[in-house]
C-alpha positions as CSV (number, residue, x, y, z in Angstrom):
1,M,7.8,1.7,26.7
2,E,4.7,1.5,24.5
3,K,1.2,1.7,26.1
4,L,-1.1,-1.2,26.0
5,G,-3.7,0.7,24.0
6,G,-1.2,1.3,21.3
7,I,-0.1,-2.3,21.2
8,L,-3.7,-3.5,20.9
9,Q,-4.4,-1.0,18.2
10,K,-1.4,-2.2,16.2
11,I,-2.4,-5.8,16.6
12,L,-6.0,-5.1,15.5
13,T,-4.6,-3.3,12.4
14,D,-2.1,-6.0,11.6
15,I,-4.8,-8.7,11.6
16,G,-7.3,-6.6,9.7
17,L,-9.9,-6.1,12.5
18,E,-9.6,-2.4,13.1
19,E,-12.1,-1.3,10.5
20,P,-14.7,-4.1,11.2
21,L,-14.6,-3.2,14.9
22,R,-15.0,0.5,14.2
23,R,-18.1,-0.3,12.0
24,A,-19.6,-2.4,14.7
25,Q,-18.9,0.3,17.3
26,A,-21.2,2.7,15.3
27,L,-24.1,0.3,16.1
28,V,-23.1,0.0,19.8
29,I,-22.7,3.7,20.5
30,W,-25.9,4.8,18.7
31,S,-27.8,5.3,22.0
32,D,-24.9,7.3,23.5
33,V,-24.8,9.6,20.5
34,V,-28.6,10.3,20.0
35,G,-29.6,10.1,23.7
36,E,-32.2,8.2,25.6
37,R,-35.3,9.7,24.0
38,I,-34.3,9.2,20.4
39,S,-32.8,5.8,21.3
40,S,-36.2,4.7,22.7
41,V,-37.9,5.2,19.3
42,T,-35.1,4.0,17.0
43,E,-33.0,0.9,16.4
44,P,-29.7,0.7,14.4
45,L,-30.0,-2.3,12.1
46,R,-26.9,-2.6,10.1
47,L,-24.0,-0.7,8.5
48,D,-23.5,-1.4,4.9
49,K,-21.0,0.4,2.6
50,G,-21.0,3.5,4.9
51,R,-24.8,3.6,5.2
52,L,-26.2,3.1,8.7
53,Y,-29.8,1.8,8.5
54,V,-31.9,2.8,11.4
55,K,-35.5,1.6,12.1
56,V,-37.7,4.5,13.3
57,E,-40.9,4.1,15.2
58,S,-42.9,6.7,13.3
59,D,-42.9,9.0,10.3
60,V,-42.9,12.0,12.7
61,W,-39.7,10.8,14.3
62,R,-38.2,10.0,10.9
63,N,-38.9,13.5,9.7
64,E,-37.3,15.0,12.8
65,L,-34.2,12.8,12.5
66,V,-33.7,13.9,8.9
67,Y,-33.0,17.5,10.2
68,H,-30.3,16.1,12.6
69,K,-28.7,13.7,10.2
70,T,-25.5,15.6,9.6
71,D,-24.9,16.2,13.3
72,I,-25.5,12.5,14.2
73,I,-23.2,11.3,11.4
74,E,-20.4,13.7,12.7
75,Q,-20.8,12.6,16.3
76,L,-20.8,8.9,15.3
77,N,-17.7,9.3,13.3
78,R,-15.9,11.3,16.0
79,K,-16.7,8.6,18.6
80,C,-15.7,5.8,16.3
81,G,-12.3,7.5,15.7
82,G,-12.7,8.1,12.0
83,P,-15.0,8.0,9.0
84,V,-17.3,5.0,9.4
85,V,-20.8,6.4,8.6
86,D,-21.4,8.3,5.4
87,D,-25.2,8.4,5.5
88,L,-28.2,7.5,7.7
89,I,-31.1,5.6,6.1
90,F,-34.2,5.8,8.2
91,V,-36.6,2.9,7.6
C-alpha cells in the first residue's frame, strides 16, 4: 500500500504543480532558514529564474548576508527538496 505523501507527490507531479510549489516554498521557509534576527531585517520578495530577490533593511545587513549567501542557498534548497534557488539578490 502506497503512503498518502507519495500519492500526493505523484498527483502534484502529474498536474505540473510540483515545481511551482517548491519555488513558493522557498519564500515561505525563508524565516526558518535564516532565523528570527535576519528575518526581522529582510523580506523575500520573489523568485525569478532561480534568483531569490530579498529586500534588506540596510547596507550593513546586505554586506553581512553576502558572506552567508552560499550557506543560505544550500539550506533553502535542502528544505525545498531540490535545486530551487541558484542565487540571492539583495535589494
